[in-house]
N, C-alpha and C positions, 0 to 999 in steps of 0.2 A: 504494500500500500504506500509506503514511504517513497519507493522508487516511482510509483505511479504519480504521486504528488509532485515529485521532482520533474518528471516529464511534463506534467500539467503546467507547471510553472514556466517551463521553457516554451510551451506551446501557446502561451498567452500572447499571441501576436495578432489578435484580431484588431487591427488598427485601421483607422481611416482618418477622420478629422473633425473639428468643432467650432461653436460661436454663441452670445447673449448681451442685451442692453435695453434701451427704451423702445417700446413697441412702435413701429413706424409702418405697419402693413397697410394701413388705410390711406397713407399719403404717398405721393410720388417721391421716389428716391432721387436725391441729387448726389453728385460726386462727393460733395462735402459730407453729407449725411452718411454715405456709404463708408468713407474713410474713417469717420468718427466711430461708426458701428464696429468695424473690424478692428480698429485700434483698441477700443475699450474691451470688446468681447474676447479677442484673441491675444490681448496684451502685446500688440505689435509696437516695435520701436520705430523711430523715424527712419532708420536705415532699412528696416524690413519693409516699410511702406514704399521707400524708394525702389527696393528690389522688385516689388510687385508692379509699380508703375513702369519700370523699365522692361517689363515683359519677361523677367526671369522667374524661375520656380521658387516659391516660398514654402518651406516645410519646417515645422517646428513641433516639439513636444510641449503640450500644455501641462503645467505642473498642478498636481492635486495633492491634498493632504493625505488621502487614503492610499496607502501603499499597495492595496489590492487592485488598484485601477491604473489604467494606461489610457491616455488620450493624445491624439495627434491632430494637427491642423495643417492643411495644405491648400494653396491657392495659386492661380496663374491667370494673367490677363490674356484674353484671346484677341485675334485679329481677323477681320473679314469673315465673321460668322453670321450667316443669315439666321433669321428667326426660326426656331424649331419648336416642336410640341413635345409633350411628355413621352409619347411613344418613341420618337426619334432620340430623345435624351436617354431614355432607358436603354435603347439599342446601343448607343455610344458607350455606355458603361457596362454592357454585357460582357461575359467572359468568353470571347470568341475562340481563343486558342489556349485555354487553361488546361494544361495537362494533368493538373491535380484533381480535376473534377471527373470522378469515375462514372457518375450518373446523376440524374436529377431531372426535375421538371416542375411544371406548374400544377398545383392541385386544382381539382374541379371545384365548382361552387354549387352544392356542398361537396366537400372531399369524399372520395369513394376509394375502396380498397384497390381497385384496378389502377389508381394513380401511382401506387407503390409497387407495381408488378415487377419492376426491374431491380428493386432493392434486395440486396443480399447482406448477410452478416458473416464475418470471418469466424473461423473455428475458435480463435482466442476469445472473441466476444461471446460466443455461445458458451464456452467454458466459464467465462466470467459471470455470465447471467446465472448459470447453474449454481454457482457458489455465492451468489449475492445474498446479503442480509442487510437489514436497515442499519445504516451507520458504517457499513464496510462493503463497498462494491466498486468494481473497476469500471462500471458504466454509470452515467448520471441517470438515475431513475427516481421516481417517486415511491413512497411506501406502498401505495396501491399497486403500482406496476410490479414491484418486487414480490408482493403477495400473490399476484396473479401468475407470475412465472413459477412460483413455488407450488401452486395448486392446480394450474391448468395445463401444465406440461408434464408428460410422463417421462421423467429423466432416466428411466430404465428401458425405455423403448428405443429401438433402432431408428425410429423416426424423430428422435428428440430435436435434432437440428431443424428439421422441417417445421415441427410444432412450435419451437421457440421463435423462429423467424416469422412464421405466420401470425403468432400472437403479438409480436413486436409491431408488425405492420398494422394489425388491427387496433392496437392501442394508440399508435400515432395518428391513425385516421380518426378515431374517437376523440382524441385530444384536439386535433385540428378542427373538428366539427364543433366541439364545445367552445373553443376559442373564437370561432367565427360567430357564435351566438352570444357569448358573454364577455368577450374581450379579456382584459387583464384579470378579471375575477376568475378566469379559468386557468391562468398560468399555474404550473405545477410547482411543487416544492421538492428540490433535490435532497435526497437523504443518503447519498453515497458516502458521505463523510460523517464524522461525529456531530458536527454542527450543521444543521439543515440550512438550505439556501432557498428562501421564498422569493420566487421571481417577481411576484407582484410588488413586493417591497423594493427589490433591486431596481426594477424599471422605473418606479416612481422617483427614485433618487437619480438614476442615470439621466432621465429626461430633464429633471431640474438642473443638473449640472452640464447638460449639453449647451453649447454656445451657439449664438446667432439665430437659432430657430425661434426663440422667444421674441426677438426683436423683429426679424423679417416676417414672421408669420404666426402671430399669437393665436389666430383662429385655427391654424393647423395644429398647434400644440393642444388646443382644446379638443380638436377632433381626435388626436392620438389618445388623449386621456379618456375620452368617453366612447371610443370605438367599441361596438358598432352602433350604439344608441343614437349617435349624432350624425346627421348628414351635413356635408359641406360641398357647396357648388365648386366644381373644378378639381375635386379630389377623387382618387381611385385607389383600390386596394386589391391585393392578391396574396396568396400563400404559395410557397414553393418548398420543395424538399431537395436535398442533395446528399450525395455520398462522396466525401472528399478524401483523397489520399494525402494524409498529413506527413508521410515519411516515417511516422512512428506507428500510429494506429489510424485506420479509416474512421472518419467522423461523419455520423449521420446527423443532419441538421434539418430543422423546420424554420423557415424564415417568413416573416410578415413584411411585405414591401408595400409602402404607401406613397402615392404620388400626389402632387398638388401644383396646379398652375394658376398664377395670379398676374393679371396685367392691369396696371394703373397708368392711364394715358400712354406714354411711349415706353414705360418701364415694363420689363418682363422678368418674372421670377419663377423658375421651375424648381421644385423641391422634390427630392426622392429620399424617403426614409427607409432604412433597413433595420429590422428588429429581429434578433435571433430568439425565437420562443422555445427552442430545444436544441441541444447539442449533446451527443452521446459521450463526448470526452472534452477535457481540458478547460474550455471557457464557460464560466457560469452565465454571463449575460453580456450582450454587445449591442450597442445602438449607434447607427451611423446616419449621416445626412450628406447628400450631394446636392449642389446648387448650380444652376445655370442662371446668371444674373446679367441682364442687359439694361444699361442705363441710357435713356434717350433713344434717338433714331437717326438714321442716315449716317453721313460721314462722321458726325460728332459723337455717335454712340460709343459707349465703352462696355465691354463684355468680359465677364469673369467666370472662371470655373473654380468651385470651392468644394472641398471635402472636409468633413469633420467626423470624429468618432470618439466614443468612450467605451471601454470594455473592462470587465471585472472578473477576477479569479481569486479565490481564497489562497491559492498557491503562492501568490505574489506577496503575501503578508508575512512570510516566514523570515527566519534569520538570514536567508540568502537573498532577500528581496533587493538589496542594493545592487549586487552583482547582476542579478537577473534583469532588473530594470535597465541597467546600462546597456546590456547586450540587446535586449528587446527593443529599446528605443532607437538604437543605432540602425538595426535591421529594418525597423518599421519606417523610419524616415527615408531610407533608401528605396524601400518598396513603394511608399506613397509617391515619391518623385517619379518612379517608373510608371505608376498608374496615371499620374497627371500628364506625363508626356504622351502616353498612348491615347488618352481621351482627348487631349488637345489636338493631336495629329488628326484624329478622326473627325473632330468638330470642325477643323479648318479645311478639310478636304472639299474641293469644289464639286466632286462627284456626289451623287446621292448617297445617303447613309445606309441604304439597304442593298448594296452591291454584293455583300457576302452573306452566306447562310449563317444564321445565329441560332444556337441552341436555346430553347425556351427555358432559361434558368434565371435566377435573380441577378440583378445588375451589381450586387454588392462586391466590394473588393475583398470580401471575407475569404473566398477560396484561394485566391492568389497569395494572400498574405500568409495563410496557414502553411501552404506548400513552401513558400520562400523561407520562412523562419525555421521550420522543422528540418528542412533539407540543407540548411546552412552548416558548413563545417564547424563554425564557431559554436553553434548550438549543440552539435553532436559531441564536440569535445567537452563543453561545459556539462552536458548531461552525463557523460561518462565520468567526469571528475566528481560530480555530485553523487552518482550512484556508488562509485568506489568509496567515497567518504562515508556514505550512509552504511555501506556494508562493513567498513572498518569499525564504525561506531557500534554497530550491533554486535560484532565479534568481540570487541573489548568489553561491552556490557555483559555478554555471555560468559566470558572468562572471569570477569570480576565476580559474577554471581557464583561461579563454581568454587572460587577460592575463599569466598566469604563464609 
């Protein structure tokens, strides 16, 4: 379990970017208001504002008091970008060539079992499920999920793998349906560790700490909080599933993606929010926002691409949090810049945005980041050092017990 937590710590690379200030959604944005907004929300310096104005990529880690969290902000100014809609923006951010994505797709409305037909579980995950108990499990599961695996799977049967996989799919579909109907009140509580993690509480805090969205679109924040009870003109919602090759363990995820389009006079603000409502390994909760912002029209228009995210894992709160944060933040910043470069290139292309086939998966940077971090040599070495250190500590404790 300790080794698993060490690996979890290293995997906490679900990063993207963030923002927050005085609500201005009802008014037209001026360049001055926009600069003031990002300066206050992302704590940008004068030099960083200059970097952004010059068309260079700006990526930085946003500091938080909670060691269990990591947040990153990234922005770039665009040139010669025509007006686009939410569908085109989502396509720009889609994972076209992501080798880490084993499979995935959009869930139906309402979700059905057939949506997860391609989902498979590795033998190690099956074995972990077999041995799961509340407070000690190698998969992130709720107490009810663990009890159902204990009672509804015949672990003496030659069909145990098929039964376990089928039940896992069934529970994910049931959970997705419940979330579609009740929103955050349906979010599960992970009990894989000694201290449970209630996602409804975690996302309340993550949304509050997310930057820029409160200032740019307070009505969208209200929509997120009250989903699905509240309707918002210009908003859309979808659920997706994925199976991601992390380099350590495949990660099954459920993602809620929400889009919002708002135009005031000549200003256009497109917002895409990505909320991880389930992950089988590593990251407890992750909330990201992507923005396409155009100020004005014609030759005088200024256009920006912005990403923000905040992610949380208990594993980052341990004694090795300082070392882990340093490595995670360095890798995260490099990955965010790569993602900004790719999206900028696609947005500035003169050709249509639909010239390449795109797999119907969430637009989140989540998948690429997981793969990048866990396959990094730095992370592999750090993981090995931590694992060796833990093994040595356990051995010393064992010997001390025998001699006492």
